[in-house]
C-alpha positions in Angstrom: 83.1 160.9 127.7 83.8 158.2 130.1 87.3 156.9 130.7 88.3 154.0 132.8 90.3 150.7 133.1 89.1 147.3 132.0 88.4 145.1 135.0 91.2 142.6 134.7 93.6 141.4 137.4 96.8 141.8 135.3 98.0 144.4 132.8 99.6 141.5 130.9 96.3 140.2 129.7 96.5 141.7 126.2 99.9 140.3 125.3 98.6 136.9 126.5 95.5 137.3 124.3 97.6 138.2 121.3 99.9 135.2 121.7 98.1 132.4 123.5 94.4 132.8 123.6 93.9 130.8 120.4 96.4 128.7 118.4 95.1 130.1 115.1 94.8 133.9 114.8 92.1 133.6 112.1 89.8 132.3 114.8 89.0 136.0 115.6 86.5 136.1 112.8 84.7 133.1 114.0 84.4 134.6 117.5 83.3 138.0 116.5 80.8 136.7 113.9 79.5 134.2 116.5 78.9 137.0 118.9 77.0 138.9 116.2 74.8 135.9 115.4 74.3 135.4 119.1 73.1 139.0 119.4 70.7 138.5 116.5 69.3 135.3 118.0 68.7 137.1 121.3 66.7 139.8 119.5 64.5 137.1 117.8 63.9 135.5 121.2 62.8 138.9 122.7 60.6 139.6 119.7 58.9 136.2 120.0 58.1 137.1 123.6 56.7 140.5 122.7 59.6 142.3 124.5 60.8 143.9 121.2 58.3 145.4 118.7 60.8 146.0 115.8 61.1 144.0 112.6 63.3 140.9 112.9 62.4 139.2 109.5 65.5 140.2 107.5 68.3 140.1 110.0 71.8 139.5 108.8 75.4 139.9 109.8 77.7 141.9 107.4 81.4 141.6 107.1 83.1 144.7 105.5 86.7 144.9 104.5 88.4 148.3 103.9 92.0 147.6 102.9 92.8 151.3 102.6 91.5 152.2 106.1 93.0 148.8 107.3 89.8 147.8 109.0 87.4 144.8 109.2 84.0 145.6 110.4 81.4 143.1 111.6 77.9 144.6 111.7 74.7 143.0 113.1 71.1 144.1 113.7 70.9 142.3 117.0 70.2 143.1 120.6 72.8 145.9 120.9 74.2 147.2 124.2 73.8 150.2 126.5 76.8 151.9 128.1 76.1 150.0 131.3 76.1 146.7 129.5 79.3 147.5 127.7 80.9 148.2 131.1 79.5 144.9 132.4 80.1 142.6 129.6 83.2 144.0 127.9 85.1 145.9 130.6 84.6 143.3 133.2 85.8 140.2 131.4 84.7 137.7 134.1 81.0 138.2 133.2 79.3 136.6 130.2 76.2 138.1 128.7 75.3 134.8 127.0 75.3 132.9 130.2 73.0 135.4 131.9 70.7 135.6 128.9 70.4 131.8 128.7 69.5 131.5 132.4 66.7 134.0 131.9 65.3 132.6 128.6 66.4 129.0 129.0 63.1 127.6 127.9 62.7 129.3 124.6 66.0 130.9 123.7 67.3 130.5 120.2 70.7 129.0 119.9 73.2 131.1 121.9 76.6 130.4 120.6 78.8 133.2 121.8 80.3 134.0 125.1 80.6 137.8 124.8 83.7 138.1 126.9 87.0 136.5 126.1 85.7 135.6 122.5 85.4 139.3 121.8 88.9 139.9 123.0 90.3 137.6 120.3 89.9 140.7 118.1 93.0 142.1 119.8 95.1 139.3 118.4 95.1 141.0 115.0 94.2 144.6 115.9 95.9 147.8 117.1 92.6 149.2 118.0 89.0 147.9 118.4 85.9 150.1 118.3 82.4 149.0 119.3 79.5 151.1 118.0 76.3 149.8 119.4 72.6 150.8 120.0 70.5 148.8 122.4 67.0 147.5 121.5 65.7 149.2 124.7 63.3 152.0 124.0 65.1 155.4 124.0 68.5 153.9 124.2 71.5 156.1 123.4 74.0 154.7 120.9 77.5 154.5 122.4 81.0 154.0 121.1 83.6 152.0 123.0 87.3 152.2 122.0 90.4 150.5 123.2 94.0 150.3 121.8 95.0 147.0 123.4 95.9 148.4 126.7 93.7 148.3 129.9 92.5 151.9 129.1 89.3 152.4 127.2 86.9 155.2 126.4 83.1 155.2 126.1 81.2 158.1 124.5 77.8 158.8 123.0 77.6 158.4 119.2 75.0 158.0 116.4 73.7 154.7 115.0 70.4 154.7 113.0 69.4 151.0 113.7 69.5 148.7 116.7 72.6 146.5 116.6 76.4 146.6 116.9 79.4 147.3 114.7 82.8 145.9 115.7 85.5 147.8 113.9 88.9 146.2 114.0 91.9 148.3 113.0 94.3 145.5 111.7 97.9 145.8 112.9 100.7 145.9 110.3 102.0 142.5 111.4 98.6 140.9 110.6 98.0 142.8 107.4 97.4 139.5 105.6 93.9 139.6 107.0 93.2 142.7 104.8 93.2 140.5 101.7 89.7 139.7 100.3 90.7 136.1 99.4 92.0 135.5 102.9 88.9 136.8 104.6 86.7 134.8 102.2 88.7 131.6 103.0 88.2 132.1 106.8 84.5 132.8 106.4 84.1 129.7 104.3 85.9 127.6 106.9 84.2 128.8 110.1 80.9 130.4 109.1 79.6 128.3 106.2 76.5 127.0 108.2 75.8 129.7 110.7 72.0 130.1 111.4 71.9 133.8 110.4 72.8 135.1 106.9 76.4 136.3 106.8 77.1 138.8 104.0 80.5 139.5 102.6 80.3 142.1 99.8 78.5 141.6 96.6 78.4 138.6 94.3 80.6 138.9 91.2 80.1 138.0 87.6 82.5 137.8 84.6 82.0 140.7 82.2 84.3 141.8 79.5 87.1 139.5 80.6 87.0 140.6 84.3 85.0 140.1 87.5 82.6 142.9 88.3 80.3 143.3 91.3 76.6 142.8 91.0 73.8 144.3 93.1 73.2 140.9 94.9 74.5 140.3 98.4 77.2 137.7 98.6 75.8 135.4 101.3 78.6 133.0 102.3 76.5 130.6 104.5 73.7 128.2 104.3 71.5 128.9 107.3 69.6 125.6 107.4 72.0 122.8 106.4 70.9 119.3 106.1 71.8 118.1 109.5 69.5 120.7 111.1 66.5 119.2 109.4 64.4 116.1 110.3 65.4 112.9 108.4 61.8 112.6 107.3 62.1 115.9 105.4 65.2 114.8 103.4 65.6 112.5 100.4 68.6 110.5 99.5 69.6 113.1 96.9 69.5 115.8 99.6 72.1 113.9 101.6 74.3 113.4 98.4 74.0 117.1 97.5 75.1 118.1 101.0 78.0 115.7 100.8 79.1 117.4 97.5 79.0 120.8 99.3 81.3 119.5 102.0 83.7 117.6 99.7 83.4 118.8 96.1 86.2 116.6 94.8 85.2 113.3 96.5 83.6 110.2 95.1 80.0 109.6 96.2 79.7 108.1 99.6 78.5 104.5 100.2 75.8 105.6 102.6 75.1 107.9 105.6 73.9 108.0 109.2 71.7 110.9 110.3 72.2 111.5 114.1 69.5 113.2 116.0 69.8 112.8 119.8 68.3 115.0 122.5 68.9 112.8 125.6 71.2 112.4 127.6 72.9 115.1 125.5 72.1 117.1 122.4 73.7 115.9 119.2 72.8 116.2 115.5 74.8 115.5 112.5 75.3 113.4 109.4 78.2 110.9 109.0 79.1 109.5 105.6 80.9 106.3 104.8 83.4 107.2 102.0 85.0 104.7 99.7 88.4 103.8 101.3 91.1 102.6 99.0 92.8 99.3 99.8 96.2 101.0 100.3 94.9 102.7 103.4 96.2 106.1 102.3 93.4 107.9 104.2 93.2 111.6 104.7 91.7 112.0 108.1 90.3 115.2 109.6 87.2 114.9 107.4 84.6 115.1 110.1 83.7 118.7 110.9 82.8 119.5 114.5 80.3 122.2 115.2 78.6 123.8 118.2 75.2 125.2 117.2 76.3 125.5 113.6 79.6 127.3 114.5 82.7 125.4 113.3 84.9 124.2 116.1 87.5 122.0 114.5 88.1 119.3 111.9 90.9 117.7 113.9 88.8 115.1 115.7 91.4 112.5 116.7 91.0 111.8 120.4 87.5 113.4 120.3 85.8 110.6 118.4 87.1 107.0 118.4 90.1 106.5 116.2 88.4 104.4 113.5 85.6 107.0 113.1 88.1 109.5 111.9 87.9 107.6 108.6 84.3 108.8 108.2 83.3 112.1 106.6 80.5 114.5 107.6 79.4 116.9 110.4 78.7 116.6 114.1 77.0 119.4 115.9 76.3 119.7 119.6 75.8 122.7 121.9 77.3 120.4 124.6 80.7 120.6 122.8 82.5 123.7 124.3 83.5 126.4 121.9 87.1 125.9 122.8 90.0 125.5 120.4 92.1 123.4 122.7 91.8 119.8 121.5 93.2 118.4 124.8 90.4 120.3 126.6 87.8 118.8 124.2 89.3 115.3 124.6 88.9 115.4 128.4 85.4 116.9 128.4 82.8 114.5 129.8 80.2 115.4 127.3 82.6 114.8 124.4 83.3 111.4 125.8 79.6 110.5 126.0 79.1 111.7 122.5 82.0 109.7 121.3 80.6 106.5 122.8 77.1 107.2 121.4 78.4 107.7 117.9 80.4 104.4 118.2 77.1 102.6 119.0 75.1 104.4 116.3 77.6 103.5 113.6 77.5 99.8 114.6 73.7 99.8 114.8 73.4 101.4 111.3 75.8 98.8 109.8 73.9 96.0 111.5 70.6 97.4 110.2 71.8 97.6 106.6 73.2 94.1 106.8 69.9 92.8 108.2 67.6 94.8 105.8 69.6 94.4 102.6 72.4 91.9 102.8 72.9 91.9 99.0 73.5 95.6 99.1 75.8 95.2 102.1 77.9 92.6 100.3 78.2 94.8 97.2 79.7 97.5 99.3 81.9 95.2 101.5 85.1 95.8 99.5 84.8 99.5 100.2 83.6 99.1 103.8 86.0 96.4 105.0 89.0 98.6 105.9 86.8 100.8 108.0 85.1 97.9 109.8 88.5 96.1 110.3 90.0 99.3 111.7 87.2 99.7 114.1 87.4 96.1 115.3 91.2 96.5 115.9 90.9 99.7 117.8 87.6 99.6 119.7 86.7 96.5 121.7 83.0 97.5 121.9 82.8 98.0 118.2 84.5 94.6 117.7 81.8 92.8 119.7 79.0 94.5 117.6 80.8 94.1 114.3 81.1 90.3 114.6 77.4 90.3 113.7 78.0 91.7 110.3 81.7 91.1 109.6 82.1 89.2 106.3 84.5 86.8 104.7 84.8 86.8 100.9 86.3 83.8 99.2 88.3 83.8 95.9 85.0 82.8 94.1 83.4 86.1 95.2 81.0 84.5 97.7 80.3 86.1 101.1 80.0 84.5 104.5 79.5 85.7 108.1 82.1 84.3 110.5 79.7 81.7 111.7 78.6 80.7 108.2 82.1 80.2 107.1 83.0 78.0 110.1 80.1 75.7 109.2 81.3 75.5 105.6 84.9 74.4 106.3 84.4 72.5 109.6 84.4 69.0 108.1 87.2 69.5 105.5 89.5 72.0 107.2 89.8 70.8 110.8 93.4 69.5 111.4 94.6 66.6 113.6 94.7 68.9 116.7 91.1 70.0 116.2 92.1 73.5 115.0 89.9 75.0 112.3 92.2 76.1 109.4 91.2 79.2 107.4 93.2 79.2 104.2 93.5 82.5 102.5 95.1 84.3 99.5 96.2 87.9 99.4 96.5 88.2 95.6 94.4 86.1 93.3 96.7 86.6 90.3 100.0 86.1 91.9 98.9 83.1 94.0 96.7 81.5 91.3 98.7 78.2 91.1 98.5 77.8 94.9 94.8 78.6 94.9 94.0 76.1 92.2 96.0 73.3 94.0 94.2 74.1 97.2 90.8 74.1 95.7 91.6 70.8 93.9 92.3 69.4 97.3 88.7 70.2 98.3 89.5 73.2 100.4 88.0 76.7 100.3 90.2 79.7 99.9 89.4 83.2 101.4 90.5 86.4 99.8 92.0 88.6 102.5 93.8 91.3 100.4 93.9 94.5 102.3 96.7 96.1 104.3 95.0 95.3 107.7 94.7 91.6 107.0 97.8 90.6 109.2 96.5 92.5 112.1 92.9 91.3 111.7 93.8 87.6 111.6 96.1 88.0 114.5 93.2 89.4 116.5 91.0 86.5 115.5 93.6 84.0 116.5 94.0 85.7 119.9 90.2 85.6 120.4 89.7 82.0 119.2 92.6 79.8 120.1 91.2 76.9 118.1 91.3 78.8 114.8 94.3 79.3 112.5 94.8 81.4 109.4 97.4 80.2 106.9 98.1 81.8 103.6 97.7 79.6 100.6 101.5 79.8 99.7 102.8 79.2 103.3 103.3 75.5 102.7 102.7 72.7 100.2 99.0 71.9 99.9 99.4 68.6 101.7 100.6 70.4 104.8 98.1 73.3 104.9 95.6 71.2 106.9 97.7 68.5 108.7 95.4 65.5 109.2 98.0 63.2 110.6 101.8 63.0 111.2 103.6 62.5 107.9 107.2 61.5 108.8 107.3 58.3 106.8 109.3 58.1 103.6 111.3 61.2 104.4 114.9 61.5 103.3 117.6 60.8 105.8 119.8 63.7 107.0 122.7 62.4 104.8 120.5 62.2 101.7 119.3 65.8 102.3 122.8 66.9 102.9 123.8 65.5 99.5 120.9 67.0 97.6 120.7 70.4 99.2 123.8 71.9 97.5 122.5 70.8 94.0 119.3 72.9 94.3 120.8 75.6 96.6 123.3 76.3 93.7 120.4 77.3 91.4 118.6 79.5 93.9 118.8 83.2 93.0 121.2 85.4 95.0 119.0 88.2 96.4 119.6 90.4 99.5 115.8 90.5 100.1 115.3 86.7 100.1 116.9 83.7 101.8 116.1 80.3 100.5 115.9 77.1 102.6 115.9 73.9 100.6 113.5 71.2 101.8 112.5 67.8 100.3 109.1 66.3 100.5 107.3 63.3 98.9 104.4 65.0 97.0 102.3 63.6 94.1 103.8 62.9 90.7 101.4 65.3 89.2 102.3 68.1 91.6 104.8 70.8 90.7 108.5 69.6 90.8 109.5 72.5 93.0 107.2 74.8 95.1 108.3 78.0 96.8 106.5 78.7 100.1 106.7 81.5 102.6 106.8 81.1 106.3 103.4 82.2 107.7 104.9 83.7 110.9 107.8 85.6 109.4 105.8 86.9 106.4 103.0 88.0 108.7 105.4 89.8 111.1 107.0 91.6 108.1 103.5 92.6 106.8 102.5 94.0 110.2 105.7 95.9 110.7 105.2 97.5 107.3 101.9 99.1 108.4 103.2 100.1 111.9 106.1 102.2 110.6 109.3 103.0 112.5 112.1 100.7 113.3 111.1 97.0 113.4 113.3 93.9 113.6 111.1 91.9 111.3 110.8 94.7 108.7 114.6 94.8 108.1 115.2 91.0 107.9 115.4 89.3 104.5 112.3 87.2 103.8 112.8 83.5 104.4 111.5 81.3 101.6 111.2 77.5 101.5 112.3 75.8 98.3 110.3 72.5 98.5 111.6 69.8 96.1 109.1 67.2 95.2 111.0 63.9 95.4 108.3 62.0 93.5 108.3 64.2 90.4 109.9 62.6 87.3 112.1 65.6 86.6 113.5 65.7 90.1 114.2 61.9 89.9 116.0 62.6 86.5 118.3 65.2 88.2 119.1 62.7 91.0 119.8 60.0 88.4 122.1 62.3 86.4 123.9 63.3 89.6 124.5 59.7 90.5 125.8 58.9 87.0 128.2 61.9 86.9 129.4 62.0 90.4 128.5 58.5 91.7 131.9 56.9 91.9 133.7 60.1 93.0 131.2 60.8 95.7 131.1 57.2 96.8 134.9 57.2 97.4 134.7 60.7 99.1 131.8 59.6 101.3 133.8 56.4 102.3 136.8 58.6 103.2 134.6 61.1 105.1 133.0 58.3 107.0 136.4 56.9 108.0 137.7 60.3 108.9 134.6 61.0 111.1 135.2 57.6 112.8 138.8 58.7 113.6 137.6 62.0 115.0 134.9 60.3 117.1 137.5 57.9 118.6 139.8 60.8 119.6 136.9 62.9 120.9 135.8 60.0 123.0 139.3 59.4 124.4 139.5 63.0 125.7 136.0 63.2 127.0 136.7 62.6 130.7 140.1 64.3 130.8 141.0 67.8 131.8 142.6 70.0 129.1 146.1 69.9 130.7 145.9 66.0 130.8 145.6 65.7 127.0 149.0 65.2 125.3 149.9 68.0 122.9 150.4 65.5 120.1 146.8 64.3 120.4 145.5 67.8 120.3 147.5 68.5 117.1 146.4 65.2 115.5 142.7 66.0 116.3 143.0 69.5 114.8 144.6 68.0 111.7 141.9 65.4 111.3 139.1 68.1 111.6 140.9 70.2 109.0 141.1 67.2 106.6 137.4 66.4 107.3 136.4 70.0 106.6 138.4 69.9 103.3 136.8 66.7 102.2 133.3 67.9 103.0 134.0 71.1 101.2 135.2 69.2 98.2 132.0 67.1 98.3 129.8 70.3 98.5 131.8 72.0 95.7 131.3 69.1 93.4 127.5 69.0 94.1 127.3 72.8 93.7 129.1 72.7 90.4 126.8 69.9 89.2 123.8 71.9 90.2 124.9 75.1 88.5 125.5 73.3 85.3 122.3 71.3 85.4 119.8 73.0 83.1 116.8 71.0 84.3 117.5 71.8 88.0 117.8 75.5 87.1 114.7 75.3 84.9 112.6 73.8 87.7 113.7 76.5 90.2 113.0 79.2 87.7 109.5 77.7 87.0 108.8 78.0 90.8 110.1 81.5 90.8 107.9 82.4 87.8 104.8 80.9 89.5 105.5 83.3 92.4 106.1 86.4 90.2 109.7 86.5 91.3 111.4 85.9 87.9 112.2 89.2 86.2 114.7 91.1 84.1 117.9 89.2 83.0 116.9 86.0 84.8 113.6 85.9 83.0 115.4 86.4 79.7 117.8 83.5 80.4 114.8 81.3 81.4 113.1 82.0 78.0 116.3 81.2 76.1 116.9 78.1 78.1 113.3 76.9 77.6 113.8 77.2 73.8 117.0 75.1 74.1 115.3 72.4 76.2 112.4 71.9 73.8 114.4 71.7 70.6 
């Protein structure tokens, strides 16, 4: 028996391995099984070169769980090791058998996925003791057993093993006894080993019999050795891609379409990416792309490894140039990973452009499911933005689709304003904004439907890129002002007239902490609505953007500012004004005369003190001016109170405001009930 110490520089290596080598302890199964597959692939390579005469046709890796003995054993029929090789590759951690083997057989080696060194030592994260029982493929080789209890001391002794290959026996520690549960092992194997290139067997398949599960004689193979991405696209049909997707995501809807990646220069990359159906609310579960290195699962946490918008895709990426390292920060900084990321970005854009070119009708039919993905890419990746402008689509409220360029030609003549800006009018909800949409279309304008959560960000991006283009929502102003053809200041009410009418309509505006109403008066058509509620484009857009960004935001917490636009040309509005003049005319006329006189007195006194210092003004004058301002405030308050009381008691004014609220979907509950009852009274 040989005894010795493992060739490490510090006796603290094992505690470090147990705690810090990998963030997830269950990674040990991936590492040990990868090594077993590696050993198997090596033997196939040697057999193909005539350096091994044994049978390699039915090679497999077996995982055996013995809960009573508290062991997990990984067995392979691979290349095996001699005592000298154990000493070199296990005892001296700095060496890597895989690297040396690859150098020797670099032209015809099968996939070598393991690094038989630190990966092997991951077994000590969960084990009190690890045993290696191995027999080399070399003729006349003696089987040997290596044993270590997690300290630098080890033993090597001769033993018996009938076949070529290696058994790794892990004696699971009490603190990691969860790994002795069959369901747990099965779950880990399903995650990390589902597509390894050598059959991995875990026990026997089970069938239901007499109300319970019983083992059959058939091996339970947990992996598919030749998954779809390892095959040539020419050998696969559309149904093959769909079937593979169902294996990856059993509960998901069918994907829209796929991209099969097969690159061998300047790096190696294979894989299949799927475009899933993304809901409009953007509640997307990321981490759906699985990253592999030679069919060994690396991670499904790909943010920072692939461009942000690609994390919305599903599927598999596989590259031997991706290091088998569980540190995502290491992966993110790896130069090969960055090259792969850029290439995928281009391939995705090229595939979308090709579909658009070859089958625009099919592309349009999928646009509603694709647009969030494409918009997200345009917002987060400048290179993708440039490519995507070739196939980005606008959809209008009539369901017609246009490229950016096509839509510009459509609206150029009718929707260019007085400042030569091209105005894109859009709706975000066809049902809620129906009245505004109809009024806008009747004006001869086209209305886009931009109804997803990224709309505010996308149109902001467009406006930054194209300073002569504007996007205005259909309810952001009265239809006459959506595309301003000329200055329209004529026939506007004077300040005094607005001051007198504002309290009447402000009095019947709803009191709501989430909304603030600003009353405005405009000369619209007699057949237009008597009152229109519009939303400030800037404030509403800022609130929408803040809602998707999360966190504290000054716009998100502010009440929404709404404009209550009163149509002074509408007969019902004129009727309210006439009624106001009849009921309050004489009272207001006298009050206005008194207010005017009082203002004149205040103005005279203000003018008299204009060029004087504070100490030069007589105290009596100061007191008189203060009294005059108080009297003026009282008189103006009385005027406002009379107008407010009139407004509150005017059923037609209230009815017109409620009609505007109803058109905006803002009249609900008790207010809606009152509106219905008032409507019945008014039509009796």
